[in-house]
ZAFIGU-41725 format. One record per atom (N, C-alpha, C): x, y, z. Coordinates in steps of 0.1 Angstrom, whole numbers, plus 2048, in hexadecimal, padded with zeros to 3 digits. Last residue first. Example, Ala and Ser with C-alpha at 12.3 -4.5 7.8 and 13.67 -1.06 7.14 Angstrom:
2
8807EA847
8897F5847
88180084F
8847C784E
87B7D384E
8847DF84E
END
This chain:
233
7488787F7
75186D7F2
7498607F5
74489A7F4
73D88D7F3
7468827EE
74F8B280C
7528AB7FF
74A89E7FF
7548D081E
74D8C481B
7518BF80D
75B8E483B
75F8E082E
7588D282A
7598FF84F
7528F384C
7558F083D
76C911867
76A90D859
762900859
77492E879
76D922879
76A91E86B
78A94488C
78693E87F
77F930881
79494B8A4
78694D8A2
781947895
7B595789B
7AB9518A5
79D9548A1
7C0953879
7BE95B885
7B495488E
7CB94C860
7BC94D862
7B995586E
7E794C863
7E1954859
7D295585A
7EC93C879
7F3949878
7EC95286E
7DE924874
7D892E87E
7DF93C87D
7F0917864
7E391C85E
7DD927867
804913879
80791986C
7FA91F865
7F7908891
7FF914891
80191B883
7D68FA885
7E38FA88C
7EB90788B
7B58F988C
7BF8FE883
7CC90088A
7A98DB899
7AD8E889C
7B78ED891
78D8C688C
79B8C9891
79D8D8893
77D8AC880
77B8B8888
7878BB88F
774897866
78089E86C
77A8AB873
75B88D85F
76788485F
77388A866
73C88D865
747896868
75388E869
72588184E
72F87D858
73A888859
70188584A
70F889847
719884852
6E8881853
6EF87584D
6FD878849
6DF89A85B
6E188F865
6E8883860
6E28B7854
6E68AB84C
6E98A0855
6D88C8868
6D48CA85A
6D68BE852
6E38BE880
6D58C187F
6D08C2871
6FE8BA87B
6F68AF87F
6E78B187E
7058D5874
7068CA86A
6FD8BE86E
7018E188D
6F98E5882
6F98DA877
7148D489C
7068D18A0
6FD8D5894
72B8DF890
7298D1890
71A8CD893
7288FA897
7278F6889
7258E7887
72B8F98B2
71E8FE8AD
71D8FA89E
7458F08B4
73B8E88B9
72D8EC8B4
7529078AA
7528FB8A2
7488F18A7
74D9188BF
74891B8B2
74790F8A9
75C90C8D3
74D90D8D5
7479118C8
77690E8CB
7709018CB
7619028CC
78A9218BF
77C9248C0
7749178C1
7A49208B5
7A29258C2
7939298C5
79791B898
7A492189D
7A19288AA
78A8FD88A
789909892
79690E896
7788E9872
7848ED879
7818FA881
76D8CE860
7698D886A
7758DC872
76F8C783B
7718C484A
76A8CF853
7818D581E
7778CB823
77A8C9832
7858EE804
7888E8811
77D8DF816
77F8FD7EE
78A8F37EC
78C8EB7F9
76F9147EF
76A9087E7
7748FD7E6
78A92A7F3
77B9287F3
77891C7EA
7A592E7F2
7A09237FB
7929207F8
7A89437E1
7AC9377DC
7A892B7E5
7A29597F1
7989547E8
79B9477E2
7BA95E7FF
7AF957806
7A49527FC
7CD96C7F3
7CD95E7F0
7C19577F6
7CB9867FC
7C89847EE
7C79757EA
7D3982816
7C5987814
7C1985805
7EB97A81F
7E3970819
7D6975815
7FC98A82E
7FE98B820
7F5981818
7F998B849
801981844
803980835
7E79A084C
7F59A2851
7FE99784C
7D0994840
7D69A083B
7E59A283F
7CB97E851
7CD97C842
7D598883C
7C798C869
7D2983868
7D5980859
7B099D864
7BD9A3868
7C8999865
797995860
7A0994854
7AE999858
78898287A
78D98F875
79698C869
77C96A87C
779973886
77D981882
77195C85E
77C961865
77796B870
76093F854
75F94C859
76C950860
75692A838
75E92D844
75D93C847
74C90F825
74791B82B
75091E837
7538FC807
758903813
74E90E818
7578DD7F4
7518EA7F8
7558EF805
7648CB7D8
7648CE7E6
75E8DC7E9
7658C87BC
7588C77C2
7588CA7D1
77F8CB7B0
7738D17AA
7678D27B3
7908BD7C2
7928CB7C0
7868D27B9
7858A37BF
7848AA7CC
7868B97CA
78C89E7A4
77D89F7A8
77C8A77B5
7A789B7A7
7A28A679E
7938A87A1
7A98857B8
7AE8927BD
7A889E7B4
79F8727A6
7988757B2
79C8837B8
7B2871792
7A587578F
79D87979B
7C88687A2
7C987579B
7BB87A797
7BF84F7AA
7C28597B4
7C28677AE
7BE842791
7B1844799
7B384F7A4
7D984378A
7CF84A782
7C284C789
7E583379D
7E884179D
7DE849795
7CB81D7AC
7D68207A2
7D982F7A3
7C38077C7
7C08127BE
7CC8137B4
7B57F77E3
7BC7F57D6
7B98007CC
7AA7FB7FB
7A27F27F2
7AA7EF7E5
7BC80D805
7B980180D
7B27F7804
7BC8227F4
7C881A7F5
7C580D7FB
7A382D7F9
7A68277EC
7B281E7EC
7A7836813
79C82C811
79F825803
7BB84A80E
7BE83E816
7B3833814
7AC85D801
7B78567FA
7BA849801
79D866816
79686080B
7A0858802
7B1870826
7A986582B
7A185E820
7BA885816
7C387A819
7BB86E81E
7A3896817
7A889080A
7B188480D
7A489C832
79989482D
79C88E81F
7BC8AA834
7BA89E83C
7AF896836
7B78C0823
7C28B681F
7C08A9827
7A28CC831
7A08C7823
7AB8BD81F
7AD8D5848
7A68C9849
7A38C383B
7C78E7837
7C18E4843
7B98D6842
7C28EE813
7CA8EF820
7C18E982B
7C88EB7F0
7C08EE7FB
7C98EF808
7D58DE7DB
7CE8EB7D8
7C58EF7E3
7E58C87DE
7D68C77E1
7CE8D37DD
7FC8BC7CA
7F88C97CF
7E98C87D1
80E89F7D0
8018A47CB
7FE8B17D2
82988C7C6
8258977CE
81889D7C8
83586B7CB
82D8747C3
82787F7CB
8528587CF
8498627D5
84286A7CA
8618487BE
8598427C9
84F84B7CE
8738537AC
8658517A8
85C84B7B2
88A8567BB
88A84C7B1
87C8497AC
88B86B7CC
88585F7D1
8858547C7
8938847C5
89D87B7C9
89886E7CE
87B8917C1
88488F7B5
88F8867B8
8718957DA
86C88A7D2
8748877C6
87D8AD7E1
8818A17E8
87C8957E0
86F8BE7D0
87D8BD7CF
8828B07D6
8558BB7D9
8588B77CC
8678B57CA
8568C67F2
8528B87F1
8568B37E3
85B8E17EB
8658D97F3
8628CA7F2
8448E77DC
8518E77D5
85B8DF7DD
8318E67F0
8308DD7E5
83D8DC7DE
8388FC801
8398EE806
8398E47FA
8359167FC
83F90F7F4
8419017F8
81291F7FC
81E91C803
8289157F9
7FB9257ED
7FC92A7FB
80A928801
7FD9187D6
7FA9267D5
7FB92D7E2
7FF8FD7DC
80B9047D8
8099137D6
7ED8F27F9
7ED8F97EC
7FA9007E8
7FE8D880A
7F68E480A
7F78EB7FC
8028B77FC
8078C3802
7FC8CE802
8088957FF
7FD89F7FD
8008AC804
81987D7F0
81B8897F8
8118937F5
81A85B7F0
8128667EB
8138727F4
8318437E8
82E84D7F2
8258587EA
8398207E4
83382C7DF
82F8367EA
84480C7F3
84880D7E5
84481B7DF
84F80E814
84480F80B
84A8127FD
865810824
860802822
854802818
86A82B828
87282381F
86D81681B
86083F837
857837830
85E82E826
87584E83F
86E847849
86583D843
87C85B827
88585082C
87E848837
86886E825
86886381B
871857820
87087D83B
86387683B
86286B831
888887831
88887F83D
87B87783F
87F89681B
88788A819
887881825
8728AB828
86A8A1820
87289481E
8888B8833
87D8B383B
8758A8835
8968BE81B
89B8B4824
8918AF82E
8868D2811
8868C580A
88C8BA813
8768E182E
8818E0824
8808D381C
8558EF832
85F8E6835
86A8E682A
84F913832
84D90682D
8588FC832
84592A84C
84D926841
84B91783E
83794885B
837939858
84093684D
83795E877
83895B869
83994C867
82196F88F
82B96688B
82C96487C
81C992894
81798588E
82297C88B
8289A08B3
82899F8A4
8229928A0
82399C8CD
8239AA8C8
8239AA8B9
80D9848DB
8199878D2
8189958CD
7F897B8EA
8019858F0
80D9898E7
7EB9698DA
7E39738E0
7EC97E8E6
7FE9568D2
7FA9608C8
7F296C8CF
8009458E8
80B94F8E5
80795A8DC
7E89388E6
7EB93F8F2
7F69498F0
7EB92C8CD
7E19378CE
7E393E8DB
80191A8D2
8029248C8
7F89308CA
7F79098E5
8029118E8
80491D8DF
7E38FC8D5
7E09038E1
7EB90D8E5
7F38F08C1
7E98FB8BD
7E59038CA
8158ED8CC
8088E88C9
7FF8F48C6
8368EC8C0
82C8F48C6
81E8EF8C2
8468D98B5
84C8E18C0
8428EA8C7
8318CC8A6
83B8C58AC
8418CC8B8
81E8DD89B
8198D28A2
8248C98A9
8388EB887
8298EA889
8258DD88F
8558F3897
84F8EA88E
8408E9891
85F91589B
8599098A1
854901896
87992D8A1
871926897
86C91989E
87F94D8AE
87E93F8B1
8749388A7
8809688AB
88C9608A6
88B9518A8
85E96C8A7
86B9738A9
87696B8A3
85194E8A2
84F95A8AA
85C9618AD
84993B886
85494288D
84E94E895
84291A87B
83D927880
84792E888
845903861
84B90A86C
84391786F
8368E285A
83B8EF856
8408F6862
83E8BF85E
83A8CC863
83F8D885B
8308A484E
83C8AC84E
8388BA853
823885858
820893858
82D89B858
81B86584A
82486E851
82087C84F
80C84484A
80B853848
81785A84F
80B82A851
81182D844
81083C841
7FC828869
80B826869
81282985C
7E483D873
7E8835867
7F7834866
7E384888C
7D7841887
7DB83887B
7FC85388F
7F784A899
7EB842894
7FE864879
807858879
80384E884
7E9878880
7E886F875
7F1863876
7E988C893
7E987E898
7E887488D
7E78A4886
7F48A088B
7F4892890
7D98B3870
7D68A5874
7E289F87A
7DB8CA860
7D68CB86E
7D18BD872
7E78CD849
7DB8C5849
7D48C5856
7FF8DA84D
7F38E284B
7E68DA84A
8138C784E
80C8CA85B
8008D3859
80F8B1831
8168BB839
80D8C0845
80F88D82E
80889A82E
8128A4834
81087081B
818879823
812887822
80684E817
80385C816
80C864820
815833808
81583A815
811849813
8068167F7
80E8237F8
80C82A805
8087F4800
800800800
80980C800
END
């Protein structure tokens, strides 16, 4: 079975515990002169606590090709690796994964998900289901293309300040219609309200992922953000 590999913007840090064939490569968030690996050196809770008192907005950066190579090496027993990355329009993470894949002898395939956060996690879960029953590269490519066409999104930002300060205000439109799941940024009570609304309106729907926006995505979305993302699989 091929091994899916995500970056940390999927906001699915416990993926390797749930699936032994998965790995998560962290992006970086920097407060001042100190850099932290997303979900490794700093948790979402710690991040939002620090964000409340930070004089300046933290910055974020992509993993290095060496970071990806280390993950590929951990998955050496697998013949194939599928690397699902945050949108190339939002981050250089895709390019780092691609550079590392060039040295894998064709073992690693890098997929630009064209999305972020729980959407990546839900896409990866759908890919995992196909891997477990048996699939092909062509089927995966067709499925990813359909996901990009059909996935839907409703989300609210508490303020546009964080997108503006982080330079993502013009890129935010690229997220619309591309994400899947239920997420929150330091607003669990809001997410609970959204979950209940889904259960009331669509009782047969399954909430597959309910998670917190991590340090990297939370840097740009800001506290109070809540999102509902959906896809029919």
